[in-house]
FINUKE-555776 format. One record per residue: residue number from 1; y, z, x of N, C-alpha, C in turn. Coordinates in steps of 0.001 Angstrom, whole numbers, plus 500000, padded with zeros to 6 digits. Layout:
// FINUKE-555776
    n     n.y     n.z     n.x    ca.y    ca.z    ca.x     c.y     c.z     c.x
  NUM       Y       Z       X       Y       Z       X       Y       Z       X
...
//
This chain:
// FINUKE-555776
    n     n.y     n.z     n.x    ca.y    ca.z    ca.x     c.y     c.z     c.x
    1  120314  307817  380714  120308  306611  381552  121729  306329  382026
    2  121897  306051  383306  123217  305777  383856  123566  304321  383626
    3  124813  303974  383959  125263  302606  383764  126089  302189  384967
    4  126122  300895  385240  126941  300395  386339  127942  299366  385852
    5  127951  299079  384556  128920  298144  383995  130242  298862  383792
    6  131272  298091  383473  132592  298665  383243  132561  299588  382030
    7  133435  300582  382056  133428  301626  381030  134817  301840  380437
    8  134835  302071  379137  136022  302578  378445  135604  303918  377873
    9  136435  304932  378015  136054  306271  377580  137168  306914  376772
   10  136768  307651  375749  137752  308345  374923  137323  309770  374617
   11  138304  310634  374585  138154  311986  374059  137985  311868  372544
   12  137640  312966  371870  137434  312916  370419  138496  313703  369650
   13  138393  315041  369630  139341  315848  368857  140778  315590  369299
   14  141638  315305  368340  143039  315065  368641  143327  313632  369009
   15  142370  312973  369638  142542  311588  370074  142062  310616  369007
   16  140871  310837  368502  140287  309948  367495  140213  310585  366112
   17  140526  311850  366015  140562  312544  364720  141586  313662  364790
   18  142238  313922  363670  143218  315007  363633  142567  316332  363252
   19  141306  316289  362862  140584  317514  362503  140053  318186  363762
   20  139671  319452  363619  139115  320208  364734  137621  320437  364496
   21  136837  320088  365492  135389  320195  365358  134937  321598  364967
   22  135527  322610  365569  135062  323976  365308  135179  324344  363835
   23  136217  323837  363172  136384  324139  361751  135247  323511  360939
   24  134869  322298  361320  133772  321636  360631  132453  322345  360855
   25  132227  322791  362090  130992  323516  362398  130932  324821  361603
   26  132047  325535  361552  132070  326790  360800  131821  326545  359312
   27  132403  325481  358780  132186  325147  357365  130710  324858  357106
   28  130072  324141  358044  128641  323845  357895  127821  325135  357927
   29  128140  326007  358864  127411  327275  358973  127561  328094  357696
   30  128776  328178  357182  129010  328962  355966  128243  328404  354769
   31  128035  327093  354775  127328  326466  353659  125814  326473  353837
   32  125362  326286  355066  123925  326115  355299  123233  327303  355971
   33  123984  328118  356713  123411  329286  357387  124382  330468  357276
   34  124751  330842  356045  125767  331881  355850  125346  333237  356416
   35  126332  333956  356942  126079  335288  357488  127396  336048  357529
   36  127292  337363  357682  128496  338185  357795  129278  337795  359047
   37  128557  337490  360119  129216  337099  361369  130021  335818  361185
   38  129478  334886  360414  130183  333628  360165  131430  333865  359318
   39  131301  334736  358332  132435  334991  357431  133595  335677  358143
   40  133295  336478  359143  134378  337174  359847  134675  336556  361220
   41  134114  335379  361471  134231  334767  362797  135680  334634  363246
   42  136540  334131  362384  137937  333910  362761  138707  335221  362819
   43  138548  336061  361815  139358  337280  361724  139178  338207  362922
   44  137954  338336  363416  137732  339249  364544  138233  338664  365864
   45  138587  337387  365849  139070  336744  367074  140568  336467  367053
   46  141255  337023  366088  142705  336819  366020  143435  337318  367272
   47  143010  338431  367895  143659  338840  369147  143546  337772  370235
   48  142403  337095  370287  142206  336026  371268  143144  334866  370975
   49  143314  334556  369693  144233  333496  369283  145647  333840  369733
   50  146042  335090  369552  147382  335537  369939  147589  335413  371441
   51  146592  335808  372216  146693  335705  373674  146879  334259  374111
   52  146191  333348  373427  146314  331926  373757  147708  331416  373409
   53  148218  331829  372251  149548  331386  371830  150637  331919  372756
   54  150420  333126  373287  151394  333725  374194  151263  333184  375614
   55  150213  332417  375853  150010  331850  377177  149353  332796  378158
   56  148848  333921  377655  148170  334884  378524  146868  334286  379048
   57  146194  333533  378182  145028  332769  378620  145302  331296  378328
   58  144747  330424  379137  144996  328994  378971  144308  328454  377726
   59  144833  327351  377210  144227  326721  376045  142795  326298  376353
   60  142584  325827  377576  141247  325366  377957  140250  326528  377982
   61  140685  327652  378532  139818  328830  378571  139561  329354  377158
   62  140589  329299  376328  140456  329741  374938  139421  328898  374202
   63  139525  327571  374343  138587  326678  373659  137155  326909  374141
   64  137002  327122  375447  135668  327347  376003  135054  328627  375435
   65  135846  329678  375347  135364  330951  374798  135008  330788  373323
   66  135860  330065  372594  135640  329868  371156  134334  329112  370918
   67  134122  328064  371710  132926  327236  371567  131667  328033  371894
   68  131758  328847  372944  130623  329669  373343  130303  330711  372274
   69  131337  331347  371740  131126  332351  370695  130536  331726  369431
   70  131028  330537  369083  130559  329905  367849  129090  329501  367945
   71  128625  329243  369152  127219  328866  369336  126283  329961  368841
   72  126741  331212  368867  125880  332310  368407  125560  332178  366918
   73  126447  331529  366171  126221  331356  364735  125107  330351  364452
   74  124750  329571  365470  123723  328541  365308  122356  329001  365804
   75  122273  330246  366241  121004  330766  366765  119886  330616  365738
   76  118776  330039  366183  117619  329868  365310  117546  328522  364619
   77  118622  327760  364677  118618  326438  364042  117702  325494  364815
   78  116951  324675  364091  116047  323722  364739  116834  322527  365259
   79  116185  321733  366097  116826  320530  366627  117233  319598  365494
   80  116382  319481  364476  116706  318624  363328  117903  319170  362554
   81  117969  320490  362404  119110  321098  361717  120404  320845  362487
   82  120334  320938  363799  121522  320717  364618  121988  319267  364521
   83  121041  318338  364499  121395  316925  364338  122051  316703  362980
   84  121500  317343  361950  122072  317231  360606  123461  317856  360566
   85  123633  318953  361293  124943  319595  361392  125967  318632  361976
   86  125582  317936  363046  126488  316984  363667  126923  315899  362706
   87  125969  315347  361977  126279  314300  361000  127187  314832  359893
   88  126909  316036  359434  127682  316639  358345  129124  316873  358769
   89  129307  317401  359968  130661  317686  360463  131484  316405  360560
   90  130859  315347  361051  131574  314071  361158  131856  313495  359773
   91  130848  313503  358916  130978  312924  357576  132032  313636  356734
   92  132053  314957  356797  132919  315729  355896  134243  316173  356509
   93  134341  316198  357832  135564  316715  358452  136241  315741  359421
   94  135509  315262  360391  136144  314476  361443  136489  313050  361029
   95  135545  312365  360396  135796  310966  360051  136858  310805  358958
   96  136863  311626  357912  137932  311505  356911  139319  311732  357516
   97  139380  312487  358617  140660  312780  359269  140848  311943  360533
   98  140115  310839  360629  140220  310019  361840  141662  309565  362063
   99  142033  309519  363339  143381  309102  363724  143376  307591  363919
  100  143968  306875  362984  143923  305411  363002  144480  304837  364295
  101  145573  305410  364788  146189  304882  366012  145221  304950  367184
  102  144482  306054  367287  143525  306203  368372  142313  305313  368202
  103  141747  305304  367003  140581  304464  366713  140906  303000  366979
  104  142050  302555  366498  142438  301151  366661  142702  300803  368119
  105  143348  301716  368842  143648  301453  370252  142368  301308  371065
  106  141387  302145  370773  140100  302054  371467  139401  300742  371124
  107  139409  300371  369845  138752  299133  369409  139387  297909  370057
  108  140709  297893  370126  141419  296760  370735  141103  296678  372223
  109  141115  297817  372899  140821  297839  374333  139397  297377  374608
  110  138459  297816  373780  137059  297433  373972  136864  295945  373726
  111  137496  295423  372694  137383  293998  372383  137930  293150  373523
  112  139085  293546  374047  139700  292797  375144  138831  292854  376397
  113  138291  294032  376680  137462  294187  377871  136179  293375  377764
  114  135601  293336  376574  134350  292593  376398  134561  291089  376394
  115  135786  290664  376148  136090  289240  376269  135949  288816  377724
  116  136385  289699  378615  136284  289418  380048  134904  289751  380596
  117  134301  290823  380072  132988  291265  380537  132213  291830  379348
  118  131316  291037  378766  130562  291460  377571  129728  292722  377761
  119  129488  293119  378994  128654  294301  379237  129453  295607  379225
  120  130755  295514  379037  131592  296724  379013  131089  297709  377961
  121  130987  298966  378340  130438  299994  377459  131508  301004  377049
  122  131356  301546  375851  132253  302591  375358  131540  303936  375403
  123  132200  304931  375984  131685  306295  376039  132608  307221  375258
  124  132037  308233  374641  132813  309279  373989  132621  310550  374804
  125  133703  311156  375245  133635  312389  376030  134334  313494  375250
  126  133606  314541  374908  134167  315578  374045  133725  316972  374456
  127  134595  317927  374208  134227  319312  374437  133362  319850  373317
  128  133292  319127  372195  132488  319547  371047  131005  319516  371358
  129  130230  320134  370481  128785  320162  370694  128210  318752  370744
  130  127159  318582  371529  126550  317273  371746  126178  316584  370436
  131  125649  317335  369503  125189  316734  368244  126347  316158  367433
  132  127499  316802  367494  128681  316279  366806  129170  315029  367526
  133  129180  315083  368844  129580  313920  369623  128682  312724  369367
  134  127377  312968  369284  126430  311881  369017  126745  311191  367691
  135  127010  311997  366668  127282  311439  365342  128584  310647  365325
  136  129601  311153  366001  130882  310445  366030  130764  309167  366859
  137  129995  309238  367945  129802  308067  368804  129213  306908  368018
  138  128285  307211  367128  127683  306149  366317  128721  305492  365413
  139  129687  306250  364956  130725  305703  364076  131611  304688  364792
  140  131846  304901  366077  132777  304028  366803  132068  303025  367705
  141  130747  303023  367670  130001  302063  368476  129907  302416  369945
  142  130034  303700  370268  129891  304131  371661  128410  304179  372030
  143  128095  303844  373265  126696  303846  373695  126176  305260  373908
  144  127087  306200  374133  126667  307580  374364  127842  308523  374183
  145  127499  309768  373907  128495  310837  373854  128165  311832  374961
  146  129190  312306  375618  129038  313340  376628  129690  314590  376056
  147  128878  315472  375478  129400  316655  374812  128888  317932  375441
  148  129220  319049  374822  128763  320349  375295  127378  320629  374711
  149  126369  320813  375559  124997  320993  375055  124703  322417  374600
  150  124025  322520  373481  123538  323806  372999  122165  324068  373616
  151  121932  325276  374050  120642  325615  374647  119566  325705  373565
  152  118438  325056  373834  117289  325104  372929  116099  325720  373651
  153  115346  326503  372929  114108  327066  373467  113041  326930  372392
  154  111963  326240  372751  110885  325954  371798  111434  325288  370540
  155  112392  324381  370763  112911  323574  369664  113952  324232  368787
  156  114414  325427  369186  115425  326107  368372  116589  326600  369231
  157  117773  326627  368620  118970  327056  369335  118877  328535  369695
  158  119256  328846  370925  119217  330239  371382  120510  330977  371054
  159  121538  330224  370677  122838  330841  370445  123715  330805  371674
  160  123244  330095  372694  124015  329966  373934  124240  328491  374262
  161  125186  328247  375161  125412  326894  375655  124464  326631  376816
  162  124021  325385  376946  123108  325027  378033  123860  324665  379304
  163  125161  324448  379191  125991  324089  380340  127435  324421  379998
  164  128287  324302  380989  129704  324599  380777  130312  323653  379747
  165  131357  324119  379098  132060  323303  378116  132562  322017  378761
  166  132359  320896  378078  132796  319604  378597  134297  319453  378372
  167  135060  319988  379290  136513  319934  379177  137119  319842  380564
  168  138311  319283  380648  139014  319227  381916  138232  318516  383002
  169  138145  319161  384160  137440  318575  385305  135962  318366  385010
  170  135385  319254  384205  133966  319138  383848  133713  317840  383087
  171  134611  317519  382160  134483  316292  381375  134622  315063  382277
  172  135607  315105  383155  135824  313980  384066  134613  313765  384970
  173  134032  314858  385448  132865  314757  386326  131677  314151  385591
  174  131487  314534  384331  130381  313993  383542  130541  312493  383337
  175  131767  312068  383094  132032  310637  382914  131781  309889  384214
  176  132191  310477  385319  132004  309834  386622  130519  309617  386904
  177  129721  310624  386608  128272  310509  386826  127681  309446  385914
  178  128071  309462  384658  127534  308500  383693  127939  307077  384042
  179  129161  306895  384519  129635  305555  384871  128861  304975  386047
  180  128325  305845  386886  127452  305438  388000  128051  304327  388853
  181  129310  304466  389178  129951  303474  390034  130626  302347  389294
  182  130398  302253  387988  131066  301220  387202  132553  301528  387071
  183  133363  300509  386945  134802  300706  386805  135124  301407  385487
  184  136007  302374  385551  136502  303014  384333  137812  302305  384003
  185  137724  301386  383065  138857  300513  382769  139981  301232  382040
  186  139634  301924  380966  140637  302593  380129  140110  303959  379712
  187  141002  304945  379682  140647  306278  379200  141702  306738  378208
  188  141242  307411  377161  142123  307897  376102  141982  309413  375973
  189  143111  310117  375816  143075  311563  375635  144344  312049  374974
  190  144357  313323  374579  145524  313829  373837  146115  315124  374367
  191  145431  315810  375280  145967  317071  375786  145991  317080  377313
  192  146673  318082  377850  146761  318210  379301  145379  318356  379928
  193  144429  318912  379177  143066  319061  379690  142405  317712  379935
  194  142937  316657  379317  142374  315317  379497  142964  314589  380704
  195  143938  315184  381367  144580  314527  382510  143587  314116  383600
  196  142604  314962  383962  141638  314531  384978  140861  313286  384546
  197  140549  313195  383267  139840  312025  382740  140730  310795  382810
  198  141963  310927  382365  142885  309792  382369  143180  309323  383787
  199  143212  310252  384726  143524  309910  386119  142474  309009  386750
  200  141260  309015  386202  140174  308218  386756  140249  306748  386366
  201  140998  306441  385318  140974  305092  384753  142040  304172  385337
  202  141737  302890  385292  142732  301901  385706  143923  301906  384753
  203  143646  302204  383499  144688  302270  382471  144494  303554  381677
  204  145508  304384  381647  145437  305665  380943  146303  305610  379694
  205  145744  306095  378583  146468  306076  377311  146468  307480  376708
  206  147655  308029  376522  147810  309339  375887  148051  309108  374401
  207  147165  309615  373577  147254  309411  372127  147810  310673  371464
  208  148956  310538  370789  149600  311699  370147  149540  312900  371083
  209  150027  312755  372312  149836  313793  373327  150577  315095  373039
  210  150001  316194  373543  150711  317464  373465  151866  317422  374468
  211  152687  318450  374448  153907  318461  375257  153618  318265  376738
  212  152596  318950  377233  152266  318861  378653  151769  317478  379042
  213  150892  316906  378228  150369  315586  378560  151447  314519  378416
  214  152312  314661  377429  153407  313693  377276  154285  313689  378530
  215  154578  314871  379027  155390  314985  380236  154694  314325  381420
  216  153392  314569  381549  152607  313977  382638  152518  312462  382490
  217  152345  312002  381258  152248  310560  381008  153551  309854  381375
  218  154660  310447  381022  155959  309857  381354  156166  309847  382863
  219  155753  310907  383522  155913  311002  384973  155070  309966  385703
  220  153875  309706  385180  152947  308818  385872  152913  307400  385310
  221  153728  307157  384305  153787  305807  383751  152598  305435  382900
  222  151939  306429  382314  150815  306151  381429  151318  305710  380058
  223  150501  304973  379364  150870  304539  378014  150821  305723  377050
  224  151683  305675  376052  151691  306700  375014  151576  306012  373661
  225  150603  306454  372869  150390  305905  371528  150535  307039  370525
  226  151393  306868  369542  151569  307901  368520  152491  309021  368957
//
């Protein structure tokens, strides 16, 4: 369902938690759906990690490839299992490592906005799987999460993504559609990939930004937290 009220939107990994979603997903797989592929998932991808560190491939492209590859470990999981996976990842990995500065900044912004307009809605926009985003959204009182969808066929994961990774311009476009013409009052993010999202908001907040986003925030006069 779309919305036309004012919106506040936040990224998740790095912005609202210092943990990485993929690590939590892998931990869940190793515990609940163990396999040889899961056990060697990281080691066989070390060359890809090196290419990303050397800048041969972009961080955004690296994350998209990693997320797509990891989806294969979830092949055969039911919709209920995937929902449970999302809750488990948040409960055991993301929420214990929540970034207080980001969580508090979002809460303060939402409270202030709702004082002026009680219908203001909070959205969570994440490159992580939809089920993880849904679980985290419930923790922060967001009305919805816009995450990367896993493809399901006859109620079970196929091991593929149902759409492109929700990152960069893709994430910003999803938020724009969901906002349905409503004002995007404040946006929070932590990496250069979040710049398109932050650019859409009346007020942009870089939370513990990476080097590139910090530089962009200083250039454009965006707020910096942490």
